[in-house]
Each structure stands twice: as C-alpha cells, then as structure tokens.
N, C-alpha and C positions, 0 to 999 in steps of 0.2 A: 975375894970377897965382894959380894953383891950389896949395893947401896941403892936405897930409894931416897930421892930428894925432892920435896914438894917445894913449890914457890907459887906466888900469886895472891896470897892472902892479904887482907888489909881492912881498911874501914870504909864502908859504903853506906849510902842512906837507904832507908826503907824503899823498896821498889827498884833498887838498882841491881847492877849485875856485876859479876866478877868471873874470871876464869883461872881455875887453878891448874897447875901443871905438876906432873910427877915423873922424873926421869930415872930409869933404871941404869945403873952402871955396873961395871965388873965383869967378871968371866962367867958365862952361862950359854946354854944352848937354845932354850927356848923361854919364853914367858907363857905359861899355861892360862893365868887369868890375872886381871888386875881389879882391884875394888876400891871403892872410896868408903870411908867411915867419917864420923864425927863425934866429938865428945864435948857436950856443953857443961858448963860449971855445975858441979854436984850431981851430974848424971852419968850414966853408963855410956860407954862407947856404943854407937849405933851404926848398923849397915845403912849404906845409901844406894850403891850400885854396884854391879859386877859387869866386867866385859871379859868374855872368854876369848881363847885363842883364835876360835873361828870368827869372832867379831859379834857373836850374839850378846844380847845384854839383858839385864835384869834390874829393875828399878823397884825400890820400895814406894808404896803408894804415894806417900806424902811428898815426893819429889817429881813424880811423874808430870810432864808438861812444863815444868820449871828448870830442872836440871838435865843436862846431856852429857854423857860421856863420849870421848872420841880418843882417837890414838894416831900416832905418827910411828909407824913400825920402823922407819929408817932411823929414827932417832930414840927408839925405845923409851917413848914419852907418851903418857896418857894425860888427857885433859878432863876437867869437868867445868863445864859452862853453867853458870848459876845465874838464872835470870829471875825477876820479880822477887828479890830477896826480901825476907820478912825478919822482924826482931827475933823471932824464934830460931832463925837460922844461925845466930851467933854461937860460935863454937870453934874448937880446934879441929881442922879437917886432916885427916891422915889417909895416905894411900898404903895399900896392902897388895903385895904381889907373890904370886906363886911361880917359882923360877925353877926350870929343870937344868940339872947339870951332873955330869958323870952317872947318868942313870937314875938319879933321885930327884926328888922335888922338896924344895924348902920354901917357906913363906917368910917374908920380910916385911918390916913396917918402916915407913919413913918417920921423920922426926915430928911432922905436923906442921901446920901453917894456921895462924889465927885468922879467922874471919869475924869481924864485928859489924853488925847492922845497927845504925842509929835511926832515931826518929827524926 
C-alpha cells in the first residue's frame, strides 16, 4: 500500500514563507512524477506544479517565481517552497504522485495540509 503524507502547513503572514513536504511510503518501483495542487474554500482543486522522474518541472504561471518544487530521492520526499505568500494562497495543499509497481502505474493523493495566509 502506497501512502503520501504532507506536512508543513500552518499560519503565516502575508509576504511570509512556508515549506511543505510530501513523503511517499510503501512498496513501489519508481515515482514517475509528483505534483502539488491546492483547493481554496468554495473553489475547485487546482494544479500548481509537476516534477517528473527526470527532474523536469512545470509550473502554473501564477506561482512562477514564488513557489519552488524540489525533492530528496533518498527519502522519497518532495518539497514545495512557497515564498512571498499572499492572502489568495490560503488553501489546502495536496500532493499527488504517480507510482510504478508490478508493471503498472497508479496515482495517489495525500490527505492535504492547510495553509492560511493572514494580513
């Protein structure tokens, strides 16, 4: 059973920073990609950034220059460094991963971590 567990959320002031973590555990062969999404109250979940197995990244425009994805392959952990946070960044942040095992690929979601930006 594969699990994704996020951490690092919390309350931060406008203009502040947070670093989120997402650790993949369980039995698998490879992580094909990892993504971060978020869902604000009353809104649909939205994509933020993807990191592929080869390390390439793809950011949505509104986080470029403020958010940075990175990873620790040894610990199967991906990070989201968020700088210059704004009130509109308040949301539950989710990681999503595509994991290869026994010749197949499945996607998994973490439980989410709350980020609240205050004025």
